[in-house]
N, C-alpha and C positions, 0 to 999 in steps of 0.2 A: 466467536464466532462469528466467520466478515458470508455477509449474505448475498454484500454488492458482485465479489464474486461466485454464484454459485446462479445456475437455471433451476427452474421447475416450471411443467409443465401441468396447467389444470382442466386434469379433461370431465368433463360427463356429463354423461348419456343423458337426454328428456327427451320422451314421448309423446309432442303431441296427440289431439285425433281431431282431425283435421275430417268436410266431410269434403271430398270434389276437389278441386284443385284449389293448389292452396301458388300467388306469383312469386314472385322469387323478392323483392322489397317487402312481403307482407312478412315473410319466413326470416327475411331478415334482418328486422328490426326488432324482432323473438329471441333471437342469436343477442343482436350487440346488445339488449337491452338487457341482458346475466351478464352477460362482461363491462357492459357498466359500473354495474350493481358491485361488480366483483372487486371490480379494478379502484373503482372509492373506498368500500369498506377497505379494501392492503392498503393504498396513499394514506386513509383513520390513524392503519397504527403506524406510522413512520415508514411503509415499504414502498418498494421506488418499484410499479414494473413495467412490465412493457408489452403494449397489448399485440398482438399478431391474428390480424382483422385479415377475414377468410373475404375482399370484397379487393373488386379491377379495377384501374383507373382505363386501363382498356375497353373499350366500345364493343368488343366483337366477344363478352361476356354482360352475362344478367348482372351478373350482381355493379355494372358499369352505372344503369339505374339508379341508387343508391350512394356511389363508391362517397360525392361529395355534400352530400348530407352530412353523411357519416362520419367522413374525417374531419367536417363542420367543429359535429358534434365533438372528438374527441378533445381535439386541436382543443380546442374552448374547456375541456374540464379540464388541463393542463397534463394526459398525458405524455405515454410516447408511444407510439404505436407505427410497426412498421404492415406497409400495406400489403397484397399480393401483385408478382411478382413475387415482388424481392422479401417472398417473408416466408421462414424455413418453418414454422412454426401451422405458419396457416396453407403453406403451397401441408408441408403432409402429414397433414387431419384432417385436409378432404379429400387428398385419395387416396388413404388407408384408413376410415373410418367409416368415407362413407359407399 
């Protein structure tokens, strides 16, 4: 079986118990930590993951606050990354699961 030609989406619902308002950068940093751990694990298994991240380079969106930080972090790990709005998986997940 040739895994290079297959696409898989990994979805996990994770509930956090916060009291009060959680700023967007705090919430996104937690999501990014989980995503990077999974992607690094996959790389250790000789898989080549492509991460579609729910962060947007457009200043009109809240995720812009962490876009440059997250982009630099994932690129420094050597991961293939797509960001919104050019990320079909992140766009779909954000629209469907939220």
